[in-house]
matplotlib code that plots the C-alpha trace (Angstrom):
import matplotlib.pyplot as plt

x = [-35.7, -37.3, -40.6, -40.5, -40.6, -38.4, -39.2, -36.6, -38.1, -35.7, -37.2, -35.2, -36.6, -39.7, -38.6, -38.9, -36.7, -37.8, -35.6, -37.1, -36.0, -38.8, -38.0, -40.3, -40.4, -43.4, -44.3, -46.8, -48.8, -48.2, -50.5, -48.4, -48.5, -52.4, -55.3, -58.2, -60.0, -57.1, -56.0, -52.3, -51.8, -51.2, -47.7, -46.6, -47.0, -44.0, -41.9, -43.0, -42.0, -38.7, -37.9, -38.7, -36.5, -33.6, -34.2, -34.2, -30.9, -29.2, -30.7, -31.1, -28.4, -25.9, -25.8, -25.7, -26.6, -25.3, -21.8, -21.7, -22.6, -19.9, -17.0, -18.0, -19.8, -22.8, -26.2, -29.5, -32.1, -35.8, -36.3, -39.9, -42.7, -45.9, -48.3, -51.8, -53.7, -56.1, -57.3, -56.3, -53.7, -55.1, -53.8, -51.9, -52.2, -49.2, -48.5, -46.1, -44.0, -42.4, -39.8, -38.0, -35.8, -37.8, -34.8, -31.1, -30.1, -26.9, -27.8, -30.9, -32.8, -36.5, -38.1, -41.6, -43.0, -46.2, -48.0, -50.3, -52.2, -50.1, -51.6, -50.9, -54.6, -55.4, -53.2, -53.2, -50.8, -48.3, -45.4, -42.9, -39.9, -37.0, -33.9, -31.3, -27.5, -26.2, -22.7, -22.5, -19.4, -20.5, -24.2, -25.2, -26.4, -23.7, -23.3, -23.4, -20.0, -19.4, -19.1, -22.6, -24.0, -22.3, -23.8, -27.5, -27.8, -28.5, -31.4, -33.0, -36.7, -37.9, -41.6, -42.2, -43.7, -42.9, -45.8, -46.4, -47.6, -51.1, -51.0, -49.1, -51.7, -54.5, -52.5, -52.0, -55.7, -56.7, -54.6, -52.4]
y = [49.1, 46.5, 47.1, 50.8, 51.7, 54.7, 56.9, 59.7, 62.2, 63.1, 66.6, 66.9, 63.7, 63.3, 59.6, 57.8, 55.2, 52.7, 50.2, 47.3, 45.9, 47.7, 51.0, 53.7, 57.2, 59.3, 60.5, 62.9, 61.4, 63.7, 64.7, 63.2, 59.7, 59.7, 58.4, 60.5, 59.4, 60.9, 57.6, 56.6, 54.7, 51.1, 51.1, 54.0, 52.0, 50.4, 53.6, 54.8, 51.4, 51.1, 54.8, 54.3, 51.2, 53.2, 55.9, 53.2, 51.8, 55.2, 56.4, 53.4, 51.0, 53.6, 52.0, 53.8, 51.5, 53.9, 54.2, 50.5, 49.9, 52.3, 50.8, 47.1, 46.9, 45.1, 45.9, 44.5, 44.1, 43.3, 39.6, 39.5, 41.5, 40.4, 43.3, 43.6, 46.8, 47.2, 50.7, 53.6, 56.1, 59.6, 62.6, 64.9, 62.3, 61.8, 57.8, 56.0, 53.1, 50.6, 48.0, 45.1, 42.3, 39.0, 36.7, 37.3, 34.6, 33.7, 35.6, 37.6, 39.7, 39.5, 42.5, 43.2, 46.8, 48.3, 51.5, 53.0, 56.2, 58.8, 57.4, 53.8, 53.0, 52.0, 49.5, 50.6, 48.1, 45.3, 44.3, 41.5, 42.3, 40.0, 41.8, 39.7, 40.6, 41.4, 41.7, 44.3, 42.7, 39.2, 40.1, 37.3, 37.0, 37.0, 35.8, 38.1, 38.8, 38.0, 41.8, 42.2, 39.4, 40.8, 44.3, 43.2, 40.0, 42.0, 43.7, 40.3, 39.9, 36.6, 35.6, 33.4, 30.6, 29.9, 31.2, 32.5, 35.9, 35.1, 33.7, 36.6, 39.0, 37.1, 37.0, 40.9, 41.5, 39.3, 41.5, 38.4]
z = [14.8, 12.6, 14.3, 13.1, 9.3, 8.7, 5.7, 4.8, 2.5, -0.3, -1.2, -4.4, -5.9, -4.1, -2.9, 0.1, 1.6, 4.2, 6.1, 4.1, 0.7, -1.1, -2.6, -3.7, -5.3, -6.6, -10.1, -11.7, -14.6, -17.4, -20.5, -23.5, -21.5, -21.5, -23.7, -24.8, -21.4, -19.4, -18.5, -18.4, -21.7, -21.1, -22.8, -20.9, -17.5, -18.6, -19.3, -15.6, -14.1, -15.8, -15.0, -11.3, -11.3, -12.7, -10.0, -7.3, -8.5, -8.3, -5.3, -3.0, -4.2, -5.3, -8.7, -12.0, -14.9, -17.7, -15.9, -15.5, -19.2, -20.4, -18.1, -18.3, -21.7, -20.2, -18.9, -18.5, -21.2, -20.5, -21.2, -20.0, -18.5, -16.8, -16.2, -14.7, -14.8, -11.8, -11.7, -14.0, -13.2, -14.1, -15.8, -13.2, -10.6, -8.2, -8.1, -5.9, -7.7, -5.6, -6.7, -5.0, -6.2, -6.2, -7.4, -8.4, -10.6, -12.5, -15.6, -14.7, -11.9, -11.5, -10.2, -8.8, -9.2, -8.1, -8.7, -6.1, -5.7, -3.6, -0.3, -1.3, -0.6, -4.2, -6.2, -10.0, -11.5, -10.9, -13.0, -12.9, -15.1, -15.8, -16.7, -18.5, -17.9, -21.5, -22.8, -25.7, -27.2, -27.5, -28.1, -25.6, -22.0, -19.4, -15.9, -13.0, -11.5, -7.8, -7.3, -8.7, -6.8, -3.5, -4.5, -5.1, -2.9, 0.4, -1.5, -2.6, -1.3, -2.3, -2.0, 1.1, -1.0, -4.8, -7.1, -10.4, -11.4, -11.5, -8.0, -6.8, -8.1, -6.4, -3.3, -3.3, -4.3, -1.4, 1.1, 2.1]

ax = plt.figure().add_subplot(projection="3d")
ax.plot(x, y, z, "-o")
ax.set_aspect("equal")
plt.show()
């Protein structure tokens, strides 16, 4: 089965699931999110990426971050974003957003996200986000519990060789 990629269309959410560790869903670029040129505003890319990641957690990892926060008094905050804009996402265009966990560490998770056109033939943007596990009571970062590590470790998808964001962008652009 590893030789085949299996896509299951979830009609309600327009999401696709593969047998890999990369999850994806589709989104329509809306008017209030665009600049006067009908391009998705640069700051709004982050919103689309974060919303997609939340959707992926709920749909593919069976993990509701809001329920977790309510029950445990902990959640994740964005510690760092690195983003590159390659091609504009346009008004009323359907885009596909993919996410994968690059690294699951003691106190944070590094996630790679990509935005594509609907056919996945044109890469529009790449984002690396580091989400820090945060304790609301202590107002400090907190270690991931054994249960969280056990839940997310199977989805970890590290790069084959260590590289920084700029090197990764060049690798992707070169098609390697």
